[in-house]
C-alpha positions in Angstrom: 0.0 0.0 0.0 1.3 3.5 -0.9 0.8 6.6 1.1 -0.1 9.7 -1.0 0.1 13.3 0.2 -1.1 16.2 -2.1 -0.2 19.9 -1.8 -2.2 22.5 -3.9 -1.7 25.9 -2.2 0.7 28.0 -0.3 -1.1 27.6 3.0 1.7 26.7 5.4 1.8 23.0 6.3 4.4 21.3 8.3 3.8 17.6 8.9 6.0 15.1 10.6 5.0 11.8 9.1 4.2 9.9 12.1 3.5 6.3 13.0 5.0 3.7 10.8 5.8 5.6 7.6 6.0 3.6 4.4 9.4 5.1 3.4 12.4 3.7 5.3 13.6 7.2 6.5 12.0 10.1 8.2 10.2 12.6 6.0 9.3 16.2 6.7 7.0 18.1 4.3 6.0 21.7 3.9 3.9 23.5 1.4 6.5 23.4 -1.4 9.3 21.1 -0.2 10.2 17.7 1.1 13.1 16.9 3.5 14.4 13.4 3.7 16.6 12.4 6.7 18.8 9.6 5.2 21.5 7.7 7.0 24.4 9.8 5.7 22.8 13.0 4.5 19.8 15.3 4.6 18.1 15.8 1.2 15.9 18.8 0.7 13.8 19.0 -2.5 12.0 22.2 -3.3 9.3 22.4 -6.0 9.9 25.8 -7.6 7.5 25.1 -10.5 6.1 22.2 -12.3 9.4 22.0 -14.4 11.9 23.4 -11.9 13.2 21.4 -8.9 15.8 22.7 -6.4 17.9 20.0 -4.6 20.1 20.5 -1.6 22.1 17.8 0.2 23.9 18.5 3.4 25.3 16.6 6.4 23.4 18.8 8.9 20.5 21.2 8.5 22.3 24.0 10.2 25.2 23.8 7.7 23.5 25.7 4.9 25.6 28.7 3.6 24.7 32.2 4.6 26.1 33.7 1.4 23.4 35.6 -0.5 21.6 34.0 -3.4 22.8 36.3 -6.2 21.4 34.2 -9.1 17.9 32.8 -8.7 14.9 35.1 -8.4 11.8 32.9 -9.0 10.0 32.1 -5.8 8.2 28.8 -5.5 5.0 28.9 -7.5 1.5 27.8 -6.6 1.5 24.4 -8.3 0.0 21.1 -7.5 2.2 18.2 -6.6 1.9 14.8 -5.0 4.2 12.8 -2.7 4.0 9.0 -3.1 5.8 6.7 -0.6 7.2 3.3 -1.0 9.6 1.5 1.3 12.7 2.1 -0.8 11.8 5.4 -2.6 9.5 8.4 -2.6 8.1 10.0 -5.7 7.3 13.7 -6.1 5.0 14.3 -9.1 4.1 17.6 -10.7 2.1 18.2 -13.9 5.4 17.9 -15.9 7.8 15.7 -13.8 8.4 12.8 -11.6 11.2 13.1 -9.1 12.1 9.8 -7.6 14.3 9.7 -4.4 15.7 6.3 -3.6 16.6 5.3 0.0 20.3 5.7 -0.8 19.8 9.3 -1.7 20.1 8.8 -5.5 17.5 11.0 -7.4 16.0 10.2 -10.8 14.1 12.6 -13.0 11.4 11.4 -15.5 8.7 13.0 -17.6 5.2 12.6 -16.2 4.7 9.8 -18.7 7.8 8.0 -17.4 10.4 8.9 -20.0 13.9 9.0 -18.4 15.6 12.4 -18.4 18.4 12.2 -15.9 19.6 10.2 -12.9 22.2 10.8 -10.2 24.9 8.4 -9.4 26.7 7.9 -6.1 30.0 7.4 -7.8 31.8 10.8 -7.5 29.0 12.2 -5.3 30.2 13.4 -1.9 30.5 16.1 0.8 34.0 16.2 2.2 35.9 18.2 4.8 37.6 21.4 3.7 41.1 19.9 3.5 40.1 18.0 0.4 40.7 19.5 -3.1 36.9 19.4 -3.8 34.6 19.8 -0.8 31.3 18.9 -2.7 30.7 16.9 -5.8 27.5 15.6 -7.5 27.6 13.1 -10.4 24.9 12.2 -12.9 24.6 9.5 -15.6 25.2 10.9 -19.1 23.4 9.0 -21.8 23.0 9.3 -25.6 22.8 13.1 -25.6 24.6 16.3 -26.5 25.5 18.8 -23.6 25.9 22.5 -24.1 26.4 25.7 -22.2 28.8 26.2 -19.2 30.0 29.5 -20.5 32.8 30.5 -22.9 35.9 28.6 -23.6 38.7 28.8 -26.2 38.9 25.1 -26.9 36.8 24.9 -30.1 34.7 22.2 -28.4 30.9 22.4 -29.1 29.5 19.3 -27.1 30.7 19.0 -23.5 29.8 15.4 -22.9 32.6 13.6 -21.1 34.9 16.7 -21.4 36.8 17.9 -18.3 36.8 21.7 -17.9 37.7 24.0 -15.0 34.9 26.6 -14.5 36.9 29.6 -13.4 36.8 33.2 -14.6 39.7 34.3 -16.8 40.3 36.7 -19.6 39.0 34.7 -22.6 37.2 32.2 -20.4 33.8 32.6 -18.7 32.3 30.2 -16.2 28.5 29.9 -16.2 27.6 26.6 -14.4 24.4 25.9 -16.4 24.2 22.9 -18.7 21.5 22.0 -21.2 20.9 18.6 -22.8 19.3 17.5 -26.1 17.2 15.2 -23.9 15.2 18.2 -22.6 16.7 19.2 -19.3 19.1 21.6 -17.8 21.3 21.7 -14.6 22.2 24.8 -12.8 25.0 24.1 -10.3 24.5 26.6 -7.5 28.0 27.0 -6.2 30.0 30.2 -6.7 33.5 28.7 -6.1 35.9 27.3 -8.7 34.3 24.2 -10.0 35.7 21.3 -12.0 33.3 19.7 -14.5 33.9 16.1 -15.3 37.2 16.1 -13.4 39.5 13.8 -15.4 40.0 10.3 -13.9 43.2 9.2 -15.7 46.7 10.7 -16.1 49.2 10.3 -18.9 52.7 9.8 -17.4 55.6 11.4 -19.4 58.7 9.3 -19.9 61.0 12.0 -21.2 62.6 14.6 -19.1 61.8 18.3 -19.5 63.5 19.7 -22.6 64.9 23.2 -22.1 63.1 23.6 -18.7 63.1 27.3 -17.8 64.0 27.3 -14.1 63.4 31.0 -14.0 59.7 30.6 -14.7 58.9 30.0 -11.1 60.0 33.5 -10.3 57.8 35.2 -12.9 54.9 37.3 -11.6 51.7 37.8 -13.6 51.6 40.8 -16.0 48.6 43.0 -15.2 49.1 45.9 -17.6 48.9 45.3 -21.3 51.4 48.1 -21.8 54.0 46.0 -20.0 53.4 42.7 -21.8 55.9 43.2 -24.6 58.9 42.8 -22.3 57.7 39.5 -21.0 56.4 38.1 -24.3 59.9 38.7 -25.8 61.5 36.8 -22.9 59.4 33.7 -23.7 60.7 33.1 -27.3 61.9 29.6 -28.1 60.9 26.1 -27.3 60.9 25.3 -23.6 59.3 22.8 -21.2 58.7 20.0 -23.8 58.0 16.4 -22.8 57.0 13.3 -24.8 55.5 9.9 -24.2 53.7 7.1 -26.0 50.0 6.5 -25.2 48.2 3.3 -26.2 44.5 3.5 -25.6 42.6 0.4 -24.5 39.3 1.5 -26.2 38.3 3.0 -29.5 36.4 6.3 -29.4 36.7 10.0 -28.6 39.0 10.7 -25.6 38.7 14.0 -23.7 41.9 15.6 -22.4 42.7 18.2 -19.7 46.1 19.8 -19.4 47.0 21.3 -16.0 49.7 23.9 -16.5 49.9 26.2 -13.5 48.6 26.1 -10.0 49.5 29.7 -9.2 47.8 32.5 -11.1 47.8 33.0 -14.8 50.6 31.6 -16.9 51.9 33.2 -20.1 53.6 31.8 -23.2 52.4 28.8 -25.2 50.8 25.5 -24.2 50.3 22.7 -26.8 49.4 19.1 -26.7 49.8 17.1 -29.9 49.0 13.5 -30.5 50.7 12.0 -33.6 51.3 15.6 -34.7 47.6 16.6 -34.5 47.0 19.6 -32.2 44.5 18.6 -29.4 45.2 21.6 -27.2 46.8 24.9 -28.5 46.9 28.2 -26.5 49.4 30.8 -27.6 47.9 34.1 -26.5 49.2 36.4 -23.7 46.5 35.7 -21.1 46.3 32.0 -20.1 44.1 30.0 -17.7 45.5 27.1 -15.7 43.6 24.2 -17.3 42.9 23.4 -21.0 40.5 21.0 -22.7 40.7 19.0 -25.9 39.2 16.0 -27.7 40.5 13.4 -30.2 39.3 10.1 -31.7 41.8 7.3 -30.9 41.9 3.6 -31.9 42.4 0.9 -29.4 45.8 -0.8 -29.4 47.5 1.9 -31.5 50.6 3.6 -30.1 50.3 7.4 -30.2 53.1 9.9 -29.7 52.1 12.6 -27.2 54.0 15.8 -26.9 53.2 18.3 -24.1 54.7 21.8 -24.2 53.9 24.6 -21.7 56.4 27.4 -22.1 55.9 30.1 -19.5 54.4 27.9 -16.8 55.8 27.7 -13.3 55.4 23.9 -13.1 56.0 21.1 -15.7 52.3 20.5 -15.8 50.2 17.3 -16.1 47.9 15.7 -18.7 44.7 13.9 -17.8 42.0 12.2 -19.8 38.6 10.6 -19.7 37.8 7.5 -21.7 35.0 7.2 -24.3 32.8 5.4 -21.9 33.1 8.0 -19.1 29.4 8.7 -19.5 29.0 10.9 -16.4 28.2 14.5 -15.9 30.0 15.7 -12.7 30.2 19.0 -10.9 32.9 19.2 -8.2 33.6 22.5 -6.4 36.6 23.6 -4.4 34.5 25.3 -1.6 31.2 24.8 0.1 29.6 22.2 2.3 26.3 21.6 0.5 25.4 20.0 -2.8 23.1 22.5 -4.3 21.6 22.4 -7.8 18.5 23.1 -9.9 16.9 20.7 -12.4 15.1 22.4 -15.2 12.8 20.5 -17.7 11.7 21.5 -21.1 10.7 19.8 -24.3 13.6 21.2 -26.3 16.8 23.2 -25.3 14.8 26.4 -26.3 12.1 25.6 -23.7 14.7 24.6 -21.0 16.6 27.9 -21.4 13.4 29.9 -21.3 12.4 28.1 -18.1 15.9 28.7 -16.7 15.6 32.4 -17.4 12.3 32.4 -15.5 14.4 31.1 -12.6 17.3 33.5 -13.0 15.8 36.5 -14.8 15.1 37.7 -18.3 17.4 40.0 -20.2 15.9 43.6 -20.5 15.8 45.3 -23.9 18.7 47.4 -25.0 18.3 50.6 -26.9 18.0 50.1 -30.7 21.3 51.8 -31.1 23.0 49.1 -29.1 22.2 46.6 -31.9 24.0 48.9 -34.5 27.7 49.0 -35.3 30.3 49.7 -32.5 33.5 51.4 -33.5 36.1 50.5 -30.9 39.9 50.3 -30.7 42.8 50.2 -28.3 42.8 53.1 -28.1 41.9 56.7 -28.8 44.7 58.7 -27.2 42.9 62.0 -26.7 39.7 63.9 -27.3 40.8 65.3 -30.7 41.6 61.9 -32.1 38.3 60.3 -31.0 36.2 63.2 -32.4 38.2 63.2 -35.7 37.4 59.5 -36.3 33.7 59.9 -35.2 33.3 62.8 -37.7 35.0 60.8 -40.4 32.5 58.0 -40.2 29.7 60.5 -40.7 31.5 62.2 -43.5 32.2 58.9 -45.3 28.5 57.9 -44.7 29.4 54.6 -43.0 26.6 53.6 -40.7 27.6 53.5 -37.0 25.8 54.1 -33.7 28.4 53.7 -31.0 32.0 54.7 -30.3 34.3 53.6 -27.5 37.0 55.2 -25.4 39.2 52.4 -24.1 41.5 52.8 -21.0 44.4 55.2 -20.2 42.2 58.2 -20.5 42.9 58.7 -16.7 45.8 60.7 -15.3 49.3 59.2 -15.4 50.2 56.8 -12.5 46.6 56.3 -11.6 43.8 53.9 -12.6 40.2 54.8 -12.3 37.3 56.8 -13.9 38.9 60.2 -13.9 39.7 62.2 -17.1 43.2 63.4 -17.8 42.5 67.1 -18.6 45.7 67.3 -20.7 44.4 64.7 -23.1 40.6 65.3 -22.7 40.3 69.0 -21.9 36.5 69.0 -22.0 35.1 65.5 -21.8 31.5 66.8 -21.5 31.9 68.8 -24.7 33.2 65.7 -26.4 30.2 63.7 -25.2 27.8 66.4 -26.3 29.3 66.6 -29.8 29.0 62.8 -30.1 25.4 63.0 -29.1 24.8 65.6 -31.8 26.4 63.2 -34.3 24.0 60.5 -33.2 26.6 58.4 -31.4 26.4 56.8 -28.0 29.7 57.0 -26.1 30.9 54.0 -24.1 34.0 54.3 -21.8 36.1 51.6 -20.3 36.0 51.4 -16.5 37.4 48.7 -14.2 36.2 47.6 -10.8 39.8 48.4 -9.8 40.9 51.7 -8.5 44.5 53.0 -8.1 43.8 56.7 -7.3 44.2 58.0 -3.8 42.0 61.0 -4.3 39.1 58.9 -5.6 39.6 56.2 -3.0 39.4 58.7 -0.2 36.6 60.8 -1.7 34.3 57.7 -2.1 35.6 55.7 0.8 36.3 52.6 -1.2 37.1 49.3 0.4 39.3 46.9 -1.6 39.7 43.2 -1.4 42.9 42.2 0.4 45.9 41.9 -1.9 44.4 43.6 -4.9 43.1 47.0 -6.1 39.6 45.5 -6.8 36.8 46.9 -4.8 34.9 44.6 -2.4 31.8 44.7 -4.6 30.0 42.3 -2.2 29.8 45.1 0.3 26.5 46.7 -0.7 27.3 50.2 0.6 30.8 50.0 -0.9 29.3 49.0 -4.3 26.9 51.9 -4.1 29.8 54.3 -3.5 31.7 52.7 -6.4 28.7 53.4 -8.7 28.5 57.0 -7.5 32.2 57.5 -8.3 31.7 56.1 -11.8 28.5 58.1 -12.4 29.9 61.4 -11.3 32.7 61.1 -13.8 30.9 59.4 -16.7 27.1 59.5 -16.8 27.0 63.1 -15.5 28.9 64.3 -18.6 26.8 62.3 -21.1 28.5 58.9 -21.4 25.8 56.4 -22.2 27.4 53.0 -21.6 30.2 51.5 -19.5 32.7 49.0 -20.6 33.3 47.0 -17.4 36.7 45.5 -18.2 38.6 43.0 -16.0 35.5 41.8 -14.1 36.9 38.2 -13.6 38.5 40.0 -11.6 41.8 40.1 -13.3 43.8 41.0 -10.2 43.2 38.1 -7.9 42.9 38.9 -4.1 45.2 37.1 -1.6 44.5 33.5 -1.0 42.2 33.2 2.0 41.0 36.8 1.8 37.6 37.6 3.0 34.7 39.6 1.4 31.8 41.4 3.1 29.8 38.2 2.7 32.4 35.5 3.4 35.6 33.9 2.2 36.5 35.1 -1.3 37.1 31.4 -2.3 33.4 30.8 -1.9 32.3 33.7 -4.1 35.1 34.3 -6.6 33.2 33.2 -9.7 30.2 35.5 -9.1 32.2 38.8 -8.9 31.2 39.9 -12.4 27.5 39.4 -11.7 27.6 41.6 -8.6 29.5 44.3 -10.6 26.9 44.4 -13.3 24.1 44.3 -10.7 25.7 47.4 -9.1 25.8 49.2 -12.4 22.4 48.2 -13.6 20.5 49.1 -10.4 22.5 52.3 -9.9 21.8 53.6 -13.4 18.2 52.5 -13.6 17.5 54.4 -10.3 19.4 57.5 -11.4 18.3 57.5 -15.1 15.0 55.6 -15.0 14.1 56.5 -18.7 17.4 55.3 -20.2 18.0 51.7 -20.9 21.2 50.2 -19.5 23.8 48.8 -21.8 27.1 47.6 -20.3 29.9 45.5 -21.8 31.8 43.2 -19.5 34.6 40.6 -19.9 33.2 38.1 -17.5 29.7 36.8 -16.6 27.8 34.4 -14.4 24.5 32.7 -14.2 21.7 35.3 -14.0 23.8 38.1 -15.3 21.5 38.5 -18.3 19.0 40.4 -16.2 21.4 43.3 -15.5 21.6 44.9 -19.0 25.1 43.5 -19.8 26.8 41.9 -22.8 30.0 39.9 -22.5 32.7 39.6 -25.0 35.3 36.9 -25.5 38.3 38.7 -24.1 41.8 39.5 -25.6 41.8 36.8 -28.3 44.4 36.6 -31.0 43.8 37.5 -34.6 44.5 34.0 -36.1 42.4 31.7 -38.1 42.5 29.1 -35.3 41.2 31.5 -32.7 38.6 33.0 -35.0 37.2 29.5 -35.5 37.1 29.0 -31.8 35.1 32.1 -31.2 32.0 30.6 -32.9 31.5 27.6 -30.5 32.7 29.8 -27.6 29.9 32.2 -28.3 27.3 29.5 -29.0 28.0 27.7 -25.7 27.9 31.0 -23.9 24.4 31.8 -25.1 23.3 28.1 -24.5 24.3 28.8 -20.9 21.3 31.1 -20.8 23.1 34.4 -21.2 21.8 35.7 -24.6 24.0 38.7 -25.3 27.6 38.1 -26.4 30.2 39.7 -28.7 33.8 39.5 -29.7 36.7 41.7 -31.0 36.2 41.6 -34.8 39.6 40.9 -36.2 41.0 39.7 -32.8 42.6 41.8 -30.1 46.2 40.9 -30.9 46.5 41.5 -34.6 50.1 41.8 -35.9 53.8 42.0 -34.9 53.2 45.4 -33.4 50.2 44.1 -31.6 51.8 41.0 -29.9 50.8 38.7 -32.8 53.9 37.5 -34.6 51.8 35.7 -37.3 51.3 38.9 -39.4 53.7 41.7 -40.1 51.2 44.5 -40.7 47.5 44.3 -40.2 46.9 47.1 -42.7 48.7 45.5 -45.7 49.0 41.8 -45.0 46.5 40.2 -47.4 46.0 37.1 -45.2 45.2 39.2 -42.2 42.8 41.4 -44.2 41.0 38.3 -45.4 40.8 37.0 -41.8 39.4 40.4 -40.8 36.8 40.1 -43.6 35.6 36.7 -42.5 35.5 37.8 -38.9 33.5 40.9 -39.8 30.9 38.7 -41.4 30.6 36.7 -38.2 30.3 40.0 -36.3 27.4 41.1 -38.5 25.4 38.0 -37.3 26.4 38.3 -33.6 24.1 39.8 -31.0 26.4 42.8 -30.7 28.4 44.0 -33.7 31.8 45.5 -32.5 35.3 45.9 -34.0 38.3 46.2 -31.7 42.1 45.7 -31.7 45.2 46.3 -29.6 47.5 49.1 -30.7 45.3 49.4 -33.8 43.5 51.9 -35.9 40.4 49.8 -36.6 38.4 52.2 -38.7 37.2 50.2 -41.7 38.8 52.5 -44.3 42.3 51.7 -43.1 42.5 48.2 -44.6 42.2 48.9 -48.3 39.2 49.5 -50.7 38.3 45.9 -51.1 37.8 45.4 -47.4 36.0 48.7 -47.0 33.6 47.7 -49.7 32.8 44.4 -48.1 32.6 46.0 -44.6 30.1 48.6 -45.9 28.0 45.8 -47.5 27.7 43.9 -44.2 27.2 47.1 -42.1 24.4 48.0 -44.5 22.9 44.6 -44.2 23.0 44.8 -40.4 21.0 48.0 -40.5 18.6 46.7 -43.1 17.9 43.7 -40.8 17.4 46.1 -37.9 13.5 45.7 -37.8 14.1 41.9 -37.6 16.9 42.2 -35.0 14.9 44.5 -32.8 11.8 42.2 -33.0 14.0 39.2 -32.1 15.4 41.2 -29.2 11.8 41.5 -28.0 11.6 37.7 -28.0 14.8 37.5 -25.9 13.2 39.8 -23.3 9.6 38.5 -23.4 10.0 34.8 -24.1 13.6 33.9 -23.1 14.7 33.1 -26.6 18.2 33.4 -28.0 19.2 35.8 -30.7 22.3 33.7 -31.6 22.1 29.9 -31.2 23.6 26.7 -32.5 21.6 24.5 -34.8 21.0 22.0 -32.0 19.0 24.7 -30.2 16.2 24.2 -32.8 17.0 20.7 -33.9 18.1 18.7 -30.9 16.7 15.4 -32.3 18.9 15.7 -35.4 22.3 14.2 -34.3 23.9 15.8 -37.4 23.6 19.2 -35.6 25.2 18.1 -32.3 28.8 19.0 -33.2 28.3 21.7 -35.8 30.4 24.7 -34.7 30.7 26.9 -37.8 27.0 27.5 -38.4 24.4 29.3 -36.3 20.9 30.7 -36.2 20.6 34.5 -36.0 17.1 34.9 -34.7 14.7 32.0 -35.5 14.8 32.1 -39.3 18.3 33.0 -40.5 20.9 30.3 -40.6 24.4 31.5 -41.3 27.6 29.6 -42.0 31.2 31.0 -41.7 34.4 30.4 -43.6 37.2 29.9 -41.1 40.1 29.0 -43.4 42.4 31.2 -45.6 41.5 31.4 -49.3 38.5 29.2 -49.0 35.8 30.1 -51.5 33.3 27.3 -51.0 31.7 26.2 -47.8 30.1 22.9 -46.7 26.7 23.7 -45.1 24.3 21.3 -43.3 20.7 22.0 -44.0 18.3 20.4 -41.4 15.0 18.9 -42.4 12.7 21.1 -44.5 13.1 23.5 -47.3 15.6 26.4 -47.3 16.2 29.5 -49.3 19.6 30.9 -50.2 19.3 34.5 -48.9 21.5 35.9 -51.6 19.8 34.2 -54.6 16.3 33.1 -53.4 17.2 29.6 -54.6 15.0 26.9 -52.8 16.9 23.8 -51.6 15.6 20.7 -49.8 17.3 20.0 -46.5 18.3 16.9 -44.4 21.7 17.0 -46.2 25.0 18.7 -46.6 25.6 20.9 -49.6 28.5 22.9 -51.0 27.9 26.6 -51.3 29.8 29.3 -53.1 31.5 31.6 -50.5 33.3 34.5 -52.3 35.2 36.8 -50.0 32.5 39.4 -50.0 29.8 36.9 -49.0 29.0 34.4 -46.3 26.4 31.6 -46.7 23.0 32.6 -45.4 19.8 30.5 -45.6 16.2 31.2 -44.6 13.8 28.5 -43.5 10.7 28.0 -45.6 7.8 29.3 -43.7 9.6 32.5 -42.6 8.7 36.1 -42.7 11.6 38.6 -42.7 11.0 42.3 -42.2 13.8 44.5 -43.6 14.3 48.2 -43.6 16.0 50.7 -45.8 19.7 51.6 -45.6 20.4 53.9 -42.6 23.3 55.9 -41.1 22.2 55.0 -37.6 19.6 52.7 -36.1 17.0 55.4 -35.1 17.3 57.5 -38.2 13.9 58.5 -39.6 13.1 57.3 -43.1 10.1 57.8 -45.4 11.0 54.6 -47.3 8.7 51.6 -46.7 9.7 48.4 -44.9 10.1 45.3 -47.0 8.2 42.2 -45.8 9.8 39.2 -47.4 7.8 35.9 -47.2 9.6 32.6 -47.8 6.8 30.2 -48.8 6.6 26.5 -48.4 4.9 26.4 -45.0 2.5 28.6 -43.1 4.3 31.5 -41.4 3.7 34.2 -38.8 5.9 37.0 -37.6 5.4 39.8 -35.1 7.1 43.1 -35.9 7.8 44.9 -32.6 7.9 48.7 -32.3 8.5 51.0 -29.3 10.4 54.3 -28.5 13.8 52.5 -28.8 15.2 54.1 -25.7 13.1 53.9 -22.5 11.7 51.3 -20.2 8.1 52.3 -21.1 7.7 49.0 -22.9 7.6 47.4 -19.4 4.4 49.5 -18.9 2.9 48.1 -22.1 3.7 51.1 -24.3 4.6 49.4 -27.5 3.0 48.3 -30.8 2.9 45.0 -32.7 2.1 44.2 -36.3 1.3 40.6 -37.0 2.0 39.1 -40.4 0.4 35.8 -41.1 1.0 33.8 -44.3 -1.2 30.9 -45.5 0.6 28.5 -47.8 -2.6 26.9 -49.1 -4.2 30.3 -50.0 -1.0 32.0 -50.9 -2.2 34.9 -48.8 -0.6 37.3 -46.4 -2.6 39.0 -43.7 -1.5 42.1 -41.7 -3.2 43.1 -38.5 -2.0 44.7 -35.3 -1.7 43.2 -31.8 -1.0 45.6 -28.9 -1.2 49.1 -30.3 -0.2 51.4 -27.4 2.6 53.2 -29.1 2.0 54.1 -32.7 -1.8 54.1 -33.3 -1.8 52.9 -36.9 -5.0 54.7 -37.8 -3.3 58.0 -37.2 0.2 56.9 -38.3 -0.2 54.4 -41.2 2.8 52.3 -42.3 3.9 51.5 -45.8 5.2 48.1 -46.8 6.6 46.4 -49.9 5.4 42.8 -49.7 7.5 40.2 -51.5 6.5 36.6 -51.5 9.5 34.9 -52.9 8.8 33.9 -56.5 5.9 36.3 -56.9 5.5 40.0 -57.8 6.2 42.6 -55.2 3.3 44.7 -54.0 3.2 48.0 -52.1 0.5 48.3 -49.4 -0.4 50.7 -46.5 -1.6 49.5 -43.2 -3.8 52.0 -41.4 -5.3 50.0 -38.5 -7.6 47.7 -40.5 -6.7 44.1 -41.4 -5.1 43.8 -44.8 -5.2 40.7 -47.0 -2.7 40.4 -49.8 -3.4 37.4 -52.1 -1.1 36.0 -54.9 
């Protein structure tokens, strides 16, 4: 006989299951949770919603951390659920899920109809004393599935199944401990400390001694200023720290590797792992993490030569691996005394991410100008130089909306948001002129201050052993915002580039923050910085949308008006190719806005990139810049940047300028579509940029594709990532597709070869799509009397909602926006136009003109004035 308890409301109930319970352990139940007292742990299961479950496992109820919850915002909802008891297990059932807790503490998750989603395993699950390397660890079985998210990494890996990764914030790497599966679930690991994912179980021992071991490396200190990097980079020339061995695998399949190269701080130099000459791991940029991931297919019984080089490290390093049958998903953290995670269910990855964003917050809308082109370089050296280039863009009629002042605008021998009056004699006048030229100005500011006057004036508290402010101290963070606003927002700066939010300068080991040990909160620093900026600016400027750029991120950061970028990457074909899966996994971690330095940060021999002699004349580099620019066009934020570089598009020759103009024009023509897709990001938790697996998780052909993406829901774009390549293999999922450039219709479920001339990148549109496009503009909010073009790609019924608001304020949150709904019937060959919410434009008083084009039919010009239109072909 089973015992069933049912909860349907938030009326507080606390029942101690009394005499002779069916389950073999004591159970406590409240209105939205169940606590199980097992032999070796206490398991608390909280029902947040029908598809979201929160699990905590601890040794004692009073051991729960007091550190604030910076990430989740969704309170438990009023949903019905049932508790069913048997001797060896209890089952919690919601409308969508079954959560089965076995008597040994192992939890299984199934759909309501019994389909298996995920199951824990006791192997590698534990809570240990603090003297162990990992204090908490939770393992799950990994089945036939693809796994995505976890943040941004420069490994070129798309699918994380079996792959060991260290989740730690670095320049170029971003830790977001949320994972989504093709099976229709996600896991958010609720621990802010450094975490190892799929910690490798096996080590490869090296038989050779260190070749050219640099004994001086142990004395090298991290370089913290880019201006001082050249001296150190020069010192690392040559081959050093090279070891070899032979590895003979016992199984055939894909092996996942993890190289550990430095325990103490960031290393510099090069790290490579080759297997029979094939690069499995290759990092050669200035800023380096301590662990590196790679994958390679190996055959059982075959002897492979393995070479490991880590020039610039303080230790020889180690190489670990997981075998093809690893088949686990494991989160192991360095700090904490509680296993704490959320399980999120959804039919497809898109639904999982949308639910996860209900849990952690939706991204607010940016201004329309934020989706335009960003002119950025390292750096403008003074006020006159910045204005000269801003004026030149307008004079040359190159569309642009934003311009950026990078660092070192502050007085010499300081660091902090203060203008050097010798270089910037009137920063307010500069900002005013940029506003008159229809620019938004963004300025680089670090959560790091080395300025005695500012520190005293704003009473700033720093983390021990660093110049980074203790952002966890609420009053201190408010004073930090006030310092920044006084010098920036009060003179007309619209956006802040929050650089170095990892933070780059690590506090002393064992240092304490206002909320507890730094080791327990180090990964969440960036989120708290962006929270400080967002809440401060929204309060002070309530009618201006917040846009900030930041080099790091964390779960939930999407709700604070921030975009992350991929850090100081190198301008090489290899690292360009890595940016695509890096960005796609970042957005699959539930943070929808991401960007990158078009052309790479380090670009030529004068820019710490020895690959190219001159970025302005080297034809291979200019081709790389061209392909990277095409990727930027179809990224959520479209921004060029480069170290010691003049990145204005006319500086790279006429051919590049022509292609750049073509793609900038396309970006602005797509602005009605981009802005409407941005509304879906905010309103529905959709992604603006996503891998093919986001829409086609059941098609295994999409699981590892890392050079194609969706931009919005209809445009699928492929990118050339090799020099002098003029054709591209593209995978078309099931259904019909249209070549965007030619309107040619092609059936999917196959790979095709597409022409890819240097001034073009492959773009396809799904049949059954409606694409709104505008006229060419000089900036996103420019008024035009030319009609919008509504392009219908037939083959299936289609519907699209064009979103319109004031482009700048938060009035959309009050319902002040308008919608136009376009519906196409394939059977009738008919397009209908009607409005939805109409609280902004009032179409009767302000009619809109459209050119309607159903591909393959004649174009027709129509006017919508508030009454439903029917256009039949």
